[in-house]
Residue, then its C-alpha position, 0 to 999 in steps of 0.5 A: m540987370g541981374l534978373i534980365a541976365i538970368v532970364t536971358f541965360w535960361m532962354a538961350s539954354f532952352l533955345c539951344m536944347a530945342v534946336p532939332i538934331e538932324a537925323a541921319r541913317i547909319l549903317a554899322i557893320i560889326p560882323i566878328p563873332s565875339y562878345s568882346h568885339q560887340i559890347p564896347y560899341r553898344p553904348i554908341w548905337i544906343t546913344l545914336s538912336q536916342r539922339g534921333h538917328e536911325v541906326v541899322v546894325l549888323t551884329t552877332d549879339p543884338i541888344n534886343n531892346s524894344n524901347l530903342t525904336n530907332l535901332t534895327e539889328i540884323d542878327f548874324k549869331h550863326n557866324y559863331e559857328q565859324i569861331q567855335r571851330l577854332d581852338f586858340l589854346k591848341n594853337i599856342l600849345n603847338g607853338e603857332t605864332w599869331i601871324t600863322t594863326q591869322q593866315e591859316q585860320i582867321e583869314p579864311m574865317g573872314h572870307v566866310i563871314t564876309e560872304n555870309i553878310y553879302q548873302h543875307d536876304k535883308v542885306r541883299k535887299m539893301y544893296a540891290p541895284n533897284s533898292d532905294q536904301k540910303f545911308d548917310v554914313v557907314i561904320a565898319e569894323v576894321l579887322i578881318t572883313p575889309g570886303l564889306y567896306a565896299l558897301a560904303h561905296r555902294f551907298n555913296a556914304p563916308l566910311i568910318g572904321i571902328l575897332s574894339l582893340g589896338l590896330v594891326s600893322y596893315n591898318m596902320y600902313l594903309q593910314g600912313i602910320p609907321v609900322l613898328p615890328s618890334h614895338p610892344s603895341s604891334w600886338e600881332m607879333r605877340v611874345n616877340t615884342d618888348l622894349n629892349l630886344s636884341l638886334w637879331k630879334r629885331i631883324t627877324n621881327f622886321i622880316d616877319q612883319w613885312y612879309h605878313l604885311y605883303h601877304v595881307l595886301n597881296n593875298f587876303y585883300p584881293h580875295q576880299q576884293m573878289l567877294a565884294e565884286k561878286y555881289l556888288g559888281k566890278n565897278i567898285p574901287d580897290i578896297s585898299d583905297l577904300e580903307r585909305n580913305i576912311s574918314i576917321i577910325l574909332y579905336n578902343q585904346q586908352e593911352v594909359l592902358s596901352f603902349v603908346r605909338p605915333t598915330t594921325p589925327n583921324f584916329i579917335p580913341f575911346g574906352n570904358l564905354h561898356v563899363s556899367k554904371k549899375s551892376a547887374d544882379l547876381p544869383k542869391d547862392l553866389k552872393d551868399f558864397m562871396a559874402d561869406a568869405p572871411n579872407g576874400f575871394i579870387y575870380m577867374s575867367l579866361g573870356t569867351n573865346v577860350k574853353i578851359s575844358s580844352f586845357p591839358n588835364h595836368v594844367l587843369d589839375i594844377f589850378i584845382d589843386v592850388f585853388a583847393s589849398l588856398p585860404y580864399k574862395i574861388v569864383w571860376k568861370l568854367d565850361k565843365e563840371l568838376p568832379n569832387k569840386p572843393d568846397n571853396i570853389y564856385t563854378a558856372q559857365w557865365f557870370a555877370q563879370q562886372s558885378i563880381l569885380a565890383h564886390p568888396n570882397i574880391r582880392m584879385f582877378i585871374y584873366q586872359g588879358g582881354l582889353q575889355s576885362t582889363e578896363e573893367a579890372v582897372h575901373y574896379a581897381v582889382p589886381l591881376l594875374g594874366l594868362p595870355i592865350l591869343a591876339d592882343q592879350f600878350t601885349q595887354v598883360l605885358k602893359m599891366v605888368t609894366l604898370g606894376v598892377a599884375k603878374k604874368l604866367n605862361v599857360i604852357s609851362i605853368t607849375k603849382e609853385d609858380l601859380n601859388a606864389s603869384i597868387i600869394e604875392i599879389i594878394s599879400d603885397k598891398r602895392y598891387k592894389e595901391r598902384m591899381l587905385e592910382l591907375k584907375a584915377l589916372n585913367e578916369d581923369k579925362p578932359y571930356n566924356l569919351l562917349e560924347n566925344t565918340i558921338w560928336w566925331i560920328e556926327f562930324v563926319i555926317r555933317h561934313k561927308s568926310a574928314l579927309h583933312l585929318h589924313t596924312s599924305i604919307a598914306n598915298e606914298p609907296w613904302y620906299k618913299r614914306y620911309d626914304t628907303d630909296i634915298i637910304a639905298i642910294l646913299s648906301i650904294v654911293t657910300f659903298i662905292i666911295l669906300l670901295s674906290a678909296l680902298i682900291i686907290i689906297y691899295k694901288l698907292i701902297k702897291i706902287s709905293f711897295t714896287c718903287f721901294t723894291k726897285t729902289s732897294v734893288d738898284t741900291k744893291k746893284k750900285i753897292n755891288 
């Protein structure tokens, strides 16, 4: 019986493996010109194509792997011209909030990118009225190009949202998730959020957040609607409704690395997908430089969207002077040549970052707070010094500080003393490294493989044509109903009227009593006289 059981098991396993996967056509729209917005998704496209699905990706950073015969990439690298015009460092030096930056610079960029995609010859051929192109699902990045959701309607396909960072307030509002203006997870509020804010600060955050929400839904989305109708015709639904009806949203936000907030079941988290199992090779001179570091080395990179050359000279001098005085070697991602570069500093415009973080001689990582860099640092257990500059970086660095694996400095007011003291503390205090090792273990202890789970949910939507059973009905309610604002207003008015009436009655009674008392006193005096 044992042999029969073994044979039966292996036959069943073979049959399960032999069942053909029903191939689907998938359109993925990832239009944001930022490397960090592209690499988290690459394993998804690769895995889907390897499973037999035909995947068409609109991207600014193609993989260009000829072995992936089921993967077609339409290159929108020219969209980088849009983001290169922005100077995020200048914005923060000028004291601009992220909401202001978004309204004045990011949203206009979103309009240009949306139109660039609709105008592209290959995309035009796909959505042309006489086109025979069909897709079983459309996956679209949910950030600054909502007008592209209309392509899902054009192809009569379910829509899946995807994002390489935490969701913003208007995404949450449209999905029926509570808007929390002062909660640290509301990253677009940047430095205005924290865990223990004053009443006045929460009031100003409430006003700013809801005004921004009103602006997005009544100015930005209508403009995106106009662009969609310009190319697809007037018969498309409101894009706000298209977003409300997104089947699921895949978002790169692991609980232990973020400030957790309430969500709904159609929000599927993923993370660490881009972390390589095999490190890329490094130039020999760089490997020799890092290996010959008796005290170890420090790695500094502020990502792809911030040019260190745009720093004020005095700030750049602070880093050079402090680095030159340290007993450590420095590997510095820098977009300019340094005159009279100190011998302990190695610079280049690009590094294979994960290979550097994986090196046994690394002591700490000075970074801008990007989510993908955070995931890599945690994976390789490297303590952090954060210099946040844009978007969600402030929230991400704050979270790392609260976990005890990082320190934070303000790039505007940074001093030699603060920078030097922070570096020395992080390297000399073993608790930063120990806590990072604990965080790594906690983050990687998962009940399932995150990539497999992500693929399963995409194929689930393909199989069932939607996942609306995961949605909350709150998303379709007006704002005053979902927060019971009308009830609170009515009860407040009724309570005010009752209190006012009570005060009036008490005043009248006191007045009558006083009048009676006065009259009685007068009458008494008259009788006495």
